[in-house]
PDB file of N, CA, C and O in Angstrom:
ATOM      1  N   MET A   1      99.772 146.417  73.826  1.00  0.00           N
ATOM      2  CA  MET A   1      99.688 145.226  74.990  1.00  0.00           C
ATOM      3  C   MET A   1     100.282 145.880  76.201  1.00  0.00           C
ATOM      4  O   MET A   1     101.219 146.677  76.163  1.00  0.00           O
ATOM      5  N   GLU A   2      99.683 145.491  77.236  1.00  0.00           N
ATOM      6  CA  GLU A   2     100.259 146.357  78.464  1.00  0.00           C
ATOM      7  C   GLU A   2     100.778 145.210  79.201  1.00  0.00           C
ATOM      8  O   GLU A   2     100.131 144.173  79.346  1.00  0.00           O
ATOM      9  N   MET A   3     102.108 145.427  79.728  1.00  0.00           N
ATOM     10  CA  MET A   3     102.688 144.295  80.479  1.00  0.00           C
ATOM     11  C   MET A   3     102.486 144.543  82.152  1.00  0.00           C
ATOM     12  O   MET A   3     102.420 145.681  82.616  1.00  0.00           O
ATOM     13  N   SER A   4     102.415 143.578  82.814  1.00  0.00           N
ATOM     14  CA  SER A   4     102.014 143.613  84.338  1.00  0.00           C
ATOM     15  C   SER A   4     103.290 143.624  84.938  1.00  0.00           C
ATOM     16  O   SER A   4     104.230 143.152  84.298  1.00  0.00           O
ATOM     17  N   ASN A   5     103.453 144.037  85.940  1.00  0.00           N
ATOM     18  CA  ASN A   5     104.560 144.047  86.922  1.00  0.00           C
ATOM     19  C   ASN A   5     104.219 142.865  88.058  1.00  0.00           C
ATOM     20  O   ASN A   5     103.196 142.841  88.742  1.00  0.00           O
ATOM     21  N   ILE A   6     105.109 142.069  88.094  1.00  0.00           N
ATOM     22  CA  ILE A   6     104.897 141.035  89.160  1.00  0.00           C
ATOM     23  C   ILE A   6     106.031 141.030  90.293  1.00  0.00           C
ATOM     24  O   ILE A   6     107.242 140.861  90.150  1.00  0.00           O
ATOM     25  N   SER A   7     105.410 141.227  91.274  1.00  0.00           N
ATOM     26  CA  SER A   7     106.388 141.422  92.780  1.00  0.00           C
ATOM     27  C   SER A   7     107.048 140.255  92.937  1.00  0.00           C
ATOM     28  O   SER A   7     106.706 139.151  92.512  1.00  0.00           O
ATOM     29  N   GLY A   8     108.125 140.574  93.641  1.00  0.00           N
ATOM     30  CA  GLY A   8     109.143 139.647  94.009  1.00  0.00           C
ATOM     31  C   GLY A   8     108.570 138.389  94.662  1.00  0.00           C
ATOM     32  O   GLY A   8     108.953 137.280  94.290  1.00  0.00           O
ATOM     33  N   GLN A   9     107.672 138.538  95.618  1.00  0.00           N
ATOM     34  CA  GLN A   9     106.816 137.485  96.281  1.00  0.00           C
ATOM     35  C   GLN A   9     106.195 136.487  95.147  1.00  0.00           C
ATOM     36  O   GLN A   9     106.385 135.284  94.970  1.00  0.00           O
ATOM     37  N   ASP A  10     105.397 137.409  94.456  1.00  0.00           N
ATOM     38  CA  ASP A  10     104.641 136.614  93.549  1.00  0.00           C
ATOM     39  C   ASP A  10     105.225 135.706  92.673  1.00  0.00           C
ATOM     40  O   ASP A  10     104.687 134.648  92.348  1.00  0.00           O
ATOM     41  N   TYR A  11     106.509 136.157  92.209  1.00  0.00           N
ATOM     42  CA  TYR A  11     107.480 135.231  91.434  1.00  0.00           C
ATOM     43  C   TYR A  11     107.876 134.185  92.361  1.00  0.00           C
ATOM     44  O   TYR A  11     107.751 133.022  91.977  1.00  0.00           O
ATOM     45  N   VAL A  12     108.280 134.389  93.382  1.00  0.00           N
ATOM     46  CA  VAL A  12     108.725 133.134  94.247  1.00  0.00           C
ATOM     47  C   VAL A  12     107.803 132.178  94.238  1.00  0.00           C
ATOM     48  O   VAL A  12     108.136 131.034  93.928  1.00  0.00           O
ATOM     49  N   ASN A  13     106.471 132.487  94.580  1.00  0.00           N
ATOM     50  CA  ASN A  13     105.266 131.775  94.769  1.00  0.00           C
ATOM     51  C   ASN A  13     105.301 131.066  93.546  1.00  0.00           C
ATOM     52  O   ASN A  13     105.542 129.859  93.559  1.00  0.00           O
ATOM     53  N   ALA A  14     105.037 131.819  92.233  1.00  0.00           N
ATOM     54  CA  ALA A  14     104.999 130.892  90.973  1.00  0.00           C
ATOM     55  C   ALA A  14     106.158 130.119  90.507  1.00  0.00           C
ATOM     56  O   ALA A  14     105.944 129.182  89.738  1.00  0.00           O
ATOM     57  N   MET A  15     107.288 130.372  90.853  1.00  0.00           N
ATOM     58  CA  MET A  15     108.476 129.304  90.721  1.00  0.00           C
ATOM     59  C   MET A  15     108.413 128.100  91.633  1.00  0.00           C
ATOM     60  O   MET A  15     108.844 126.998  91.293  1.00  0.00           O
ATOM     61  N   SER A  16     107.750 128.405  93.037  1.00  0.00           N
ATOM     62  CA  SER A  16     107.847 127.336  93.858  1.00  0.00           C
ATOM     63  C   SER A  16     106.617 126.175  93.202  1.00  0.00           C
ATOM     64  O   SER A  16     106.828 124.977  93.013  1.00  0.00           O
ATOM     65  N   ALA A  17     105.615 126.744  92.993  1.00  0.00           N
ATOM     66  CA  ALA A  17     104.504 125.774  92.346  1.00  0.00           C
ATOM     67  C   ALA A  17     105.008 125.302  91.146  1.00  0.00           C
ATOM     68  O   ALA A  17     104.538 124.249  90.716  1.00  0.00           O
ATOM     69  N   LEU A  18     105.911 125.898  90.491  1.00  0.00           N
ATOM     70  CA  LEU A  18     106.317 125.284  88.986  1.00  0.00           C
ATOM     71  C   LEU A  18     107.636 124.210  89.466  1.00  0.00           C
ATOM     72  O   LEU A  18     107.990 123.287  88.732  1.00  0.00           O
ATOM     73  N   GLY A  19     108.183 124.447  90.594  1.00  0.00           N
ATOM     74  CA  GLY A  19     109.314 123.366  91.184  1.00  0.00           C
ATOM     75  C   GLY A  19     108.436 122.384  91.464  1.00  0.00           C
ATOM     76  O   GLY A  19     108.624 121.269  90.977  1.00  0.00           O
ATOM     77  N   ALA A  20     107.343 122.633  92.288  1.00  0.00           N
ATOM     78  CA  ALA A  20     106.969 121.370  92.991  1.00  0.00           C
ATOM     79  C   ALA A  20     106.001 120.437  91.977  1.00  0.00           C
ATOM     80  O   ALA A  20     105.656 119.312  92.339  1.00  0.00           O
ATOM     81  N   GLY A  21     105.651 120.912  90.863  1.00  0.00           N
ATOM     82  CA  GLY A  21     105.170 120.100  89.677  1.00  0.00           C
ATOM     83  C   GLY A  21     106.247 119.255  88.903  1.00  0.00           C
ATOM     84  O   GLY A  21     106.005 118.293  88.174  1.00  0.00           O
ATOM     85  N   ILE A  22     107.365 119.739  89.166  1.00  0.00           N
ATOM     86  CA  ILE A  22     108.538 119.160  88.380  1.00  0.00           C
ATOM     87  C   ILE A  22     109.194 118.155  89.400  1.00  0.00           C
ATOM     88  O   ILE A  22     109.702 117.097  89.028  1.00  0.00           O
ATOM     89  N   ALA A  23     109.149 118.520  90.573  1.00  0.00           N
ATOM     90  CA  ALA A  23     109.340 117.547  91.755  1.00  0.00           C
ATOM     91  C   ALA A  23     108.334 116.600  91.746  1.00  0.00           C
ATOM     92  O   ALA A  23     108.704 115.678  92.473  1.00  0.00           O
ATOM     93  N   MET A  24     107.428 116.413  91.359  1.00  0.00           N
ATOM     94  CA  MET A  24     106.218 115.325  91.368  1.00  0.00           C
ATOM     95  C   MET A  24     106.651 114.295  90.115  1.00  0.00           C
ATOM     96  O   MET A  24     106.380 113.096  90.181  1.00  0.00           O
ATOM     97  N   ILE A  25     107.271 114.813  89.097  1.00  0.00           N
ATOM     98  CA  ILE A  25     107.739 114.003  88.059  1.00  0.00           C
ATOM     99  C   ILE A  25     108.621 112.624  88.511  1.00  0.00           C
ATOM    100  O   ILE A  25     108.736 111.571  87.883  1.00  0.00           O
ATOM    101  N   ALA A  26     109.212 113.009  89.842  1.00  0.00           N
ATOM    102  CA  ALA A  26     109.782 111.823  90.288  1.00  0.00           C
ATOM    103  C   ALA A  26     109.138 110.531  90.804  1.00  0.00           C
ATOM    104  O   ALA A  26     109.688 109.595  91.385  1.00  0.00           O
ATOM    105  N   GLY A  27     107.653 110.712  90.412  1.00  0.00           N
ATOM    106  CA  GLY A  27     106.901 109.701  90.817  1.00  0.00           C
ATOM    107  C   GLY A  27     106.869 108.753  89.693  1.00  0.00           C
ATOM    108  O   GLY A  27     106.645 107.564  89.919  1.00  0.00           O
ATOM    109  N   LEU A  28     107.049 109.124  88.661  1.00  0.00           N
ATOM    110  CA  LEU A  28     106.913 108.192  87.422  1.00  0.00           C
ATOM    111  C   LEU A  28     107.799 107.007  87.389  1.00  0.00           C
ATOM    112  O   LEU A  28     107.330 105.913  87.076  1.00  0.00           O
ATOM    113  N   GLY A  29     109.171 107.165  87.720  1.00  0.00           N
ATOM    114  CA  GLY A  29     110.190 106.185  87.769  1.00  0.00           C
ATOM    115  C   GLY A  29     109.789 105.140  88.692  1.00  0.00           C
ATOM    116  O   GLY A  29     109.647 103.995  88.262  1.00  0.00           O
ATOM    117  N   PRO A  30     109.559 105.456  90.116  1.00  0.00           N
ATOM    118  CA  PRO A  30     109.098 104.259  90.776  1.00  0.00           C
ATOM    119  C   PRO A  30     107.931 103.588  90.692  1.00  0.00           C
ATOM    120  O   PRO A  30     107.831 102.405  91.018  1.00  0.00           O
ATOM    121  N   GLY A  31     106.886 104.355  90.211  1.00  0.00           N
ATOM    122  CA  GLY A  31     105.689 103.518  89.535  1.00  0.00           C
ATOM    123  C   GLY A  31     106.009 102.674  88.622  1.00  0.00           C
ATOM    124  O   GLY A  31     105.489 101.571  88.794  1.00  0.00           O
ATOM    125  N   ILE A  32     106.689 102.774  87.682  1.00  0.00           N
ATOM    126  CA  ILE A  32     106.955 101.994  86.350  1.00  0.00           C
ATOM    127  C   ILE A  32     107.767 100.973  86.789  1.00  0.00           C
ATOM    128  O   ILE A  32     107.601  99.875  86.259  1.00  0.00           O
ATOM    129  N   GLY A  33     108.725 101.109  87.757  1.00  0.00           N
ATOM    130  CA  GLY A  33     109.863 100.358  88.149  1.00  0.00           C
ATOM    131  C   GLY A  33     108.940  99.217  89.087  1.00  0.00           C
ATOM    132  O   GLY A  33     108.935  98.003  88.883  1.00  0.00           O
ATOM    133  N   GLN A  34     108.268  99.848  90.027  1.00  0.00           N
ATOM    134  CA  GLN A  34     107.421  98.679  90.924  1.00  0.00           C
ATOM    135  C   GLN A  34     106.443  97.962  89.942  1.00  0.00           C
ATOM    136  O   GLN A  34     106.282  96.777  90.233  1.00  0.00           O
ATOM    137  N   GLY A  35     105.769  98.382  88.878  1.00  0.00           N
ATOM    138  CA  GLY A  35     105.020  97.500  88.163  1.00  0.00           C
ATOM    139  C   GLY A  35     105.858  96.782  87.439  1.00  0.00           C
ATOM    140  O   GLY A  35     105.231  95.731  87.305  1.00  0.00           O
ATOM    141  N   ILE A  36     106.863  96.655  86.882  1.00  0.00           N
ATOM    142  CA  ILE A  36     107.760  95.923  86.277  1.00  0.00           C
ATOM    143  C   ILE A  36     108.061  94.702  87.114  1.00  0.00           C
ATOM    144  O   ILE A  36     107.778  93.526  86.883  1.00  0.00           O
ATOM    145  N   ALA A  37     108.762  95.299  88.242  1.00  0.00           N
ATOM    146  CA  ALA A  37     109.154  94.113  89.516  1.00  0.00           C
ATOM    147  C   ALA A  37     108.103  93.338  89.692  1.00  0.00           C
ATOM    148  O   ALA A  37     108.286  92.130  89.538  1.00  0.00           O
ATOM    149  N   ALA A  38     106.783  93.808  90.047  1.00  0.00           N
ATOM    150  CA  ALA A  38     105.570  92.753  90.233  1.00  0.00           C
ATOM    151  C   ALA A  38     105.186  91.981  89.169  1.00  0.00           C
ATOM    152  O   ALA A  38     104.521  90.960  89.347  1.00  0.00           O
ATOM    153  N   SER A  39     105.560  92.386  87.983  1.00  0.00           N
ATOM    154  CA  SER A  39     105.112  91.459  86.889  1.00  0.00           C
ATOM    155  C   SER A  39     106.411  90.187  86.682  1.00  0.00           C
ATOM    156  O   SER A  39     106.203  89.045  86.273  1.00  0.00           O
ATOM    157  N   LYS A  40     107.581  90.689  87.038  1.00  0.00           N
ATOM    158  CA  LYS A  40     108.578  89.727  86.999  1.00  0.00           C
ATOM    159  C   LYS A  40     108.333  88.610  88.321  1.00  0.00           C
ATOM    160  O   LYS A  40     108.456  87.385  88.302  1.00  0.00           O
ATOM    161  N   ALA A  41     108.014  89.348  89.252  1.00  0.00           N
ATOM    162  CA  ALA A  41     107.732  88.265  90.269  1.00  0.00           C
ATOM    163  C   ALA A  41     106.663  87.197  90.157  1.00  0.00           C
ATOM    164  O   ALA A  41     106.641  86.041  90.578  1.00  0.00           O
ATOM    165  N   CYS A  42     105.815  87.884  89.495  1.00  0.00           N
ATOM    166  CA  CYS A  42     104.622  87.189  89.149  1.00  0.00           C
ATOM    167  C   CYS A  42     105.073  85.773  88.176  1.00  0.00           C
ATOM    168  O   CYS A  42     104.838  84.581  88.376  1.00  0.00           O
ATOM    169  N   GLU A  43     105.688  86.347  87.248  1.00  0.00           N
ATOM    170  CA  GLU A  43     106.177  85.199  86.343  1.00  0.00           C
ATOM    171  C   GLU A  43     107.313  84.313  87.023  1.00  0.00           C
ATOM    172  O   GLU A  43     107.628  83.201  86.597  1.00  0.00           O
ATOM    173  N   ALA A  44     107.800  84.830  87.951  1.00  0.00           N
ATOM    174  CA  ALA A  44     108.815  83.859  88.812  1.00  0.00           C
ATOM    175  C   ALA A  44     108.261  83.120  89.626  1.00  0.00           C
ATOM    176  O   ALA A  44     108.782  82.022  89.824  1.00  0.00           O
ATOM    177  N   VAL A  45     106.996  83.492  90.377  1.00  0.00           N
ATOM    178  CA  VAL A  45     106.174  82.717  91.095  1.00  0.00           C
ATOM    179  C   VAL A  45     105.371  81.487  89.955  1.00  0.00           C
ATOM    180  O   VAL A  45     105.140  80.343  90.349  1.00  0.00           O
ATOM    181  N   GLY A  46     105.065  81.894  88.716  1.00  0.00           N
ATOM    182  CA  GLY A  46     104.633  80.906  87.995  1.00  0.00           C
ATOM    183  C   GLY A  46     105.306  79.869  87.673  1.00  0.00           C
ATOM    184  O   GLY A  46     104.947  78.695  87.576  1.00  0.00           O
ATOM    185  N   ARG A  47     106.653  80.527  87.456  1.00  0.00           N
ATOM    186  CA  ARG A  47     107.722  79.244  87.022  1.00  0.00           C
ATOM    187  C   ARG A  47     108.013  78.350  88.157  1.00  0.00           C
ATOM    188  O   ARG A  47     108.164  77.168  87.847  1.00  0.00           O
ATOM    189  N   ASN A  48     108.137  78.688  89.545  1.00  0.00           N
ATOM    190  CA  ASN A  48     108.484  78.101  90.694  1.00  0.00           C
ATOM    191  C   ASN A  48     107.745  78.387  92.086  1.00  0.00           C
ATOM    192  O   ASN A  48     108.085  78.977  93.112  1.00  0.00           O
ATOM    193  N   PRO A  49     106.646  77.747  91.699  1.00  0.00           N
ATOM    194  CA  PRO A  49     105.323  78.248  92.890  1.00  0.00           C
ATOM    195  C   PRO A  49     106.078  77.900  94.597  1.00  0.00           C
ATOM    196  O   PRO A  49     105.653  78.383  95.647  1.00  0.00           O
ATOM    197  N   GLY A  50     107.301  76.925  94.460  1.00  0.00           N
ATOM    198  CA  GLY A  50     107.603  76.605  95.763  1.00  0.00           C
ATOM    199  C   GLY A  50     108.835  77.904  96.270  1.00  0.00           C
ATOM    200  O   GLY A  50     109.547  77.668  97.245  1.00  0.00           O
ATOM    201  N   ALA A  51     108.958  79.068  95.605  1.00  0.00           N
ATOM    202  CA  ALA A  51     109.960  79.677  95.945  1.00  0.00           C
ATOM    203  C   ALA A  51     109.082  81.165  96.034  1.00  0.00           C
ATOM    204  O   ALA A  51     109.611  82.258  95.835  1.00  0.00           O
ATOM    205  N   LYS A  52     107.793  80.988  96.336  1.00  0.00           N
ATOM    206  CA  LYS A  52     106.885  82.239  96.403  1.00  0.00           C
ATOM    207  C   LYS A  52     107.153  82.869  97.609  1.00  0.00           C
ATOM    208  O   LYS A  52     107.014  84.085  97.481  1.00  0.00           O
ATOM    209  N   SER A  53     107.467  82.551  98.683  1.00  0.00           N
ATOM    210  CA  SER A  53     107.756  83.540  99.903  1.00  0.00           C
ATOM    211  C   SER A  53     109.395  84.280  99.558  1.00  0.00           C
ATOM    212  O   SER A  53     109.636  85.436  99.906  1.00  0.00           O
ATOM    213  N   ALA A  54     110.308  83.505  98.914  1.00  0.00           N
ATOM    214  CA  ALA A  54     111.618  84.068  98.727  1.00  0.00           C
ATOM    215  C   ALA A  54     111.257  85.473  97.586  1.00  0.00           C
ATOM    216  O   ALA A  54     111.567  86.639  97.828  1.00  0.00           O
ATOM    217  N   VAL A  55     110.639  85.060  96.511  1.00  0.00           N
ATOM    218  CA  VAL A  55     110.295  85.702  95.454  1.00  0.00           C
ATOM    219  C   VAL A  55     109.556  87.038  96.134  1.00  0.00           C
ATOM    220  O   VAL A  55     110.048  88.146  95.923  1.00  0.00           O
ATOM    221  N   THR A  56     108.445  86.908  96.898  1.00  0.00           N
ATOM    222  CA  THR A  56     107.782  87.904  97.518  1.00  0.00           C
ATOM    223  C   THR A  56     108.413  88.861  98.421  1.00  0.00           C
ATOM    224  O   THR A  56     108.239  90.076  98.331  1.00  0.00           O
ATOM    225  N   SER A  57     109.234  88.224  99.393  1.00  0.00           N
ATOM    226  CA  SER A  57     110.009  89.223  99.983  1.00  0.00           C
ATOM    227  C   SER A  57     111.156  90.209  99.301  1.00  0.00           C
ATOM    228  O   SER A  57     111.414  91.403  99.449  1.00  0.00           O
ATOM    229  N   THR A  58     111.584  89.413  98.685  1.00  0.00           N
ATOM    230  CA  THR A  58     112.652  89.960  97.569  1.00  0.00           C
ATOM    231  C   THR A  58     112.021  91.268  96.844  1.00  0.00           C
ATOM    232  O   THR A  58     112.580  92.363  96.766  1.00  0.00           O
ATOM    233  N   MET A  59     110.831  90.954  96.364  1.00  0.00           N
ATOM    234  CA  MET A  59     110.264  92.112  95.563  1.00  0.00           C
ATOM    235  C   MET A  59     109.842  93.189  96.464  1.00  0.00           C
ATOM    236  O   MET A  59     110.081  94.365  96.192  1.00  0.00           O
ATOM    237  N   LEU A  60     109.194  92.812  97.580  1.00  0.00           N
ATOM    238  CA  LEU A  60     108.722  93.935  98.562  1.00  0.00           C
ATOM    239  C   LEU A  60     109.962  94.834  99.033  1.00  0.00           C
ATOM    240  O   LEU A  60     109.991  96.063  99.094  1.00  0.00           O
ATOM    241  N   LEU A  61     110.963  93.942  99.347  1.00  0.00           N
ATOM    242  CA  LEU A  61     112.389  94.993  99.672  1.00  0.00           C
ATOM    243  C   LEU A  61     112.883  95.733  98.549  1.00  0.00           C
ATOM    244  O   LEU A  61     113.563  96.746  98.710  1.00  0.00           O
ATOM    245  N   GLY A  62     112.548  95.236  97.301  1.00  0.00           N
ATOM    246  CA  GLY A  62     113.277  96.131  96.110  1.00  0.00           C
ATOM    247  C   GLY A  62     112.264  97.162  96.104  1.00  0.00           C
ATOM    248  O   GLY A  62     112.746  98.291  96.012  1.00  0.00           O
ATOM    249  N   GLN A  63     110.742  97.100  96.190  1.00  0.00           N
ATOM    250  CA  GLN A  63     109.820  98.063  95.965  1.00  0.00           C
ATOM    251  C   GLN A  63     109.829  99.286  96.893  1.00  0.00           C
ATOM    252  O   GLN A  63     109.478 100.433  96.618  1.00  0.00           O
ATOM    253  N   ALA A  64     110.327  98.775  98.107  1.00  0.00           N
ATOM    254  CA  ALA A  64     110.477  99.609  99.126  1.00  0.00           C
ATOM    255  C   ALA A  64     111.516 100.674  98.948  1.00  0.00           C
ATOM    256  O   ALA A  64     111.356 101.885  99.098  1.00  0.00           O
ATOM    257  N   VAL A  65     112.506 100.093  98.638  1.00  0.00           N
ATOM    258  CA  VAL A  65     113.907 100.881  98.403  1.00  0.00           C
ATOM    259  C   VAL A  65     113.604 101.866  97.304  1.00  0.00           C
ATOM    260  O   VAL A  65     113.959 103.037  97.443  1.00  0.00           O
ATOM    261  N   ALA A  66     112.814 101.368  95.951  1.00  0.00           N
ATOM    262  CA  ALA A  66     112.368 102.006  94.742  1.00  0.00           C
ATOM    263  C   ALA A  66     111.493 103.404  95.367  1.00  0.00           C
ATOM    264  O   ALA A  66     111.637 104.598  95.104  1.00  0.00           O
ATOM    265  N   GLU A  67     110.852 102.934  95.993  1.00  0.00           N
ATOM    266  CA  GLU A  67     109.362 103.826  96.631  1.00  0.00           C
ATOM    267  C   GLU A  67     110.227 105.248  97.162  1.00  0.00           C
ATOM    268  O   GLU A  67     109.653 106.333  97.069  1.00  0.00           O
ATOM    269  N   THR A  68     111.563 105.179  97.691  1.00  0.00           N
ATOM    270  CA  THR A  68     112.000 106.123  98.447  1.00  0.00           C
ATOM    271  C   THR A  68     112.296 107.434  97.671  1.00  0.00           C
ATOM    272  O   THR A  68     112.261 108.520  98.249  1.00  0.00           O
ATOM    273  N   THR A  69     112.615 107.304  96.226  1.00  0.00           N
ATOM    274  CA  THR A  69     112.995 108.358  95.454  1.00  0.00           C
ATOM    275  C   THR A  69     111.533 109.381  95.125  1.00  0.00           C
ATOM    276  O   THR A  69     111.531 110.602  94.968  1.00  0.00           O
ATOM    277  N   GLY A  70     110.229 108.348  95.082  1.00  0.00           N
ATOM    278  CA  GLY A  70     108.843 109.136  94.924  1.00  0.00           C
ATOM    279  C   GLY A  70     109.052 109.666  96.369  1.00  0.00           C
ATOM    280  O   GLY A  70     109.221 110.879  96.493  1.00  0.00           O
ATOM    281  N   LEU A  71     109.056 109.027  97.265  1.00  0.00           N
ATOM    282  CA  LEU A  71     108.636 110.252  98.584  1.00  0.00           C
ATOM    283  C   LEU A  71     109.667 111.110  98.656  1.00  0.00           C
ATOM    284  O   LEU A  71     109.362 112.115  99.297  1.00  0.00           O
ATOM    285  N   TYR A  72     110.776 111.108  98.247  1.00  0.00           N
ATOM    286  CA  TYR A  72     111.660 112.259  98.372  1.00  0.00           C
ATOM    287  C   TYR A  72     111.312 113.349  97.454  1.00  0.00           C
ATOM    288  O   TYR A  72     111.533 114.526  97.740  1.00  0.00           O
ATOM    289  N   GLY A  73     110.723 112.938  96.257  1.00  0.00           N
ATOM    290  CA  GLY A  73     110.296 113.852  95.450  1.00  0.00           C
ATOM    291  C   GLY A  73     108.979 114.596  95.914  1.00  0.00           C
ATOM    292  O   GLY A  73     108.840 115.802  95.709  1.00  0.00           O
ATOM    293  N   PHE A  74     108.021 113.834  96.543  1.00  0.00           N
ATOM    294  CA  PHE A  74     106.830 113.961  97.184  1.00  0.00           C
ATOM    295  C   PHE A  74     107.198 115.207  98.397  1.00  0.00           C
ATOM    296  O   PHE A  74     106.496 116.216  98.462  1.00  0.00           O
ATOM    297  N   ALA A  75     108.180 115.024  99.167  1.00  0.00           N
ATOM    298  CA  ALA A  75     108.830 115.746 100.438  1.00  0.00           C
ATOM    299  C   ALA A  75     108.985 117.159  99.804  1.00  0.00           C
ATOM    300  O   ALA A  75     108.391 118.152 100.224  1.00  0.00           O
ATOM    301  N   VAL A  76     109.961 117.146  98.605  1.00  0.00           N
ATOM    302  CA  VAL A  76     110.174 118.483  98.083  1.00  0.00           C
ATOM    303  C   VAL A  76     109.317 119.299  97.469  1.00  0.00           C
ATOM    304  O   VAL A  76     109.551 120.481  97.217  1.00  0.00           O
ATOM    305  N   ALA A  77     108.025 118.545  97.139  1.00  0.00           N
ATOM    306  CA  ALA A  77     106.986 119.157  96.343  1.00  0.00           C
ATOM    307  C   ALA A  77     106.147 120.006  97.683  1.00  0.00           C
ATOM    308  O   ALA A  77     105.805 121.188  97.629  1.00  0.00           O
ATOM    309  N   ILE A  78     105.938 119.122  98.808  1.00  0.00           N
ATOM    310  CA  ILE A  78     105.340 119.484  99.753  1.00  0.00           C
ATOM    311  C   ILE A  78     106.126 120.822 100.483  1.00  0.00           C
ATOM    312  O   ILE A  78     105.495 121.718 101.043  1.00  0.00           O
ATOM    313  N   ILE A  79     107.439 120.796 100.386  1.00  0.00           N
ATOM    314  CA  ILE A  79     108.034 121.762 101.059  1.00  0.00           C
ATOM    315  C   ILE A  79     108.050 123.360 100.017  1.00  0.00           C
ATOM    316  O   ILE A  79     108.044 124.512 100.453  1.00  0.00           O
ATOM    317  N   LEU A  80     108.067 123.008  98.890  1.00  0.00           N
ATOM    318  CA  LEU A  80     108.144 123.996  97.810  1.00  0.00           C
ATOM    319  C   LEU A  80     106.679 124.543  97.888  1.00  0.00           C
ATOM    320  O   LEU A  80     106.610 125.730  97.572  1.00  0.00           O
ATOM    321  N   MET A  81     105.566 123.993  98.212  1.00  0.00           N
ATOM    322  CA  MET A  81     104.184 124.407  98.200  1.00  0.00           C
ATOM    323  C   MET A  81     103.831 125.195  99.512  1.00  0.00           C
ATOM    324  O   MET A  81     103.114 126.191  99.417  1.00  0.00           O
ATOM    325  N   PHE A  82     104.295 124.797 100.701  1.00  0.00           N
ATOM    326  CA  PHE A  82     103.955 125.316 101.796  1.00  0.00           C
ATOM    327  C   PHE A  82     104.876 125.942 102.627  1.00  0.00           C
ATOM    328  O   PHE A  82     104.391 126.601 103.548  1.00  0.00           O
ATOM    329  N   VAL A  83     106.155 125.896 102.523  1.00  0.00           N
ATOM    330  CA  VAL A  83     107.450 126.721 103.062  1.00  0.00           C
ATOM    331  C   VAL A  83     107.502 127.966 102.195  1.00  0.00           C
ATOM    332  O   VAL A  83     107.992 127.807 101.077  1.00  0.00           O
ATOM    333  N   LYS A  84     107.080 129.170 102.524  1.00  0.00           N
ATOM    334  CA  LYS A  84     107.420 130.284 101.660  1.00  0.00           C
ATOM    335  C   LYS A  84     108.402 131.087 102.393  1.00  0.00           C
ATOM    336  O   LYS A  84     108.431 131.403 103.582  1.00  0.00           O
ATOM    337  N   PRO A  85     109.232 131.360 101.386  1.00  0.00           N
ATOM    338  CA  PRO A  85     110.678 132.028 101.948  1.00  0.00           C
ATOM    339  C   PRO A  85     110.173 133.529 101.629  1.00  0.00           C
ATOM    340  O   PRO A  85     109.184 133.906 101.001  1.00  0.00           O
ATOM    341  N   PHE A  86     111.135 134.210 102.239  1.00  0.00           N
ATOM    342  CA  PHE A  86     111.269 135.715 101.916  1.00  0.00           C
ATOM    343  C   PHE A  86     110.014 136.560 102.602  1.00  0.00           C
ATOM    344  O   PHE A  86     109.706 137.699 102.250  1.00  0.00           O
ATOM    345  N   LYS A  87     109.386 135.849 103.580  1.00  0.00           N
ATOM    346  CA  LYS A  87     108.053 136.364 104.105  1.00  0.00           C
ATOM    347  C   LYS A  87     108.365 137.483 105.181  1.00  0.00           C
ATOM    348  O   LYS A  87     107.444 138.060 105.758  1.00  0.00           O
TER     349      LYS A  87
END
């Protein structure tokens, strides 16, 4: 079996793509957390319909804060895919 030689730039490109894929795993946590927050907000509004606006605004603020980690992971993935070092 013959081994192929990989140049330095090909290796960097491959590791950048691998790192971008790993960075996108950061989207799992916010997605799960936001789903749980929305379900708990629905339960709270079901128990106390008068507190709908307070529950909704608190839930949306919490979801916005939770989403930042997913956005950071996405930004890292985009940078790894499109900014090629050592050119």
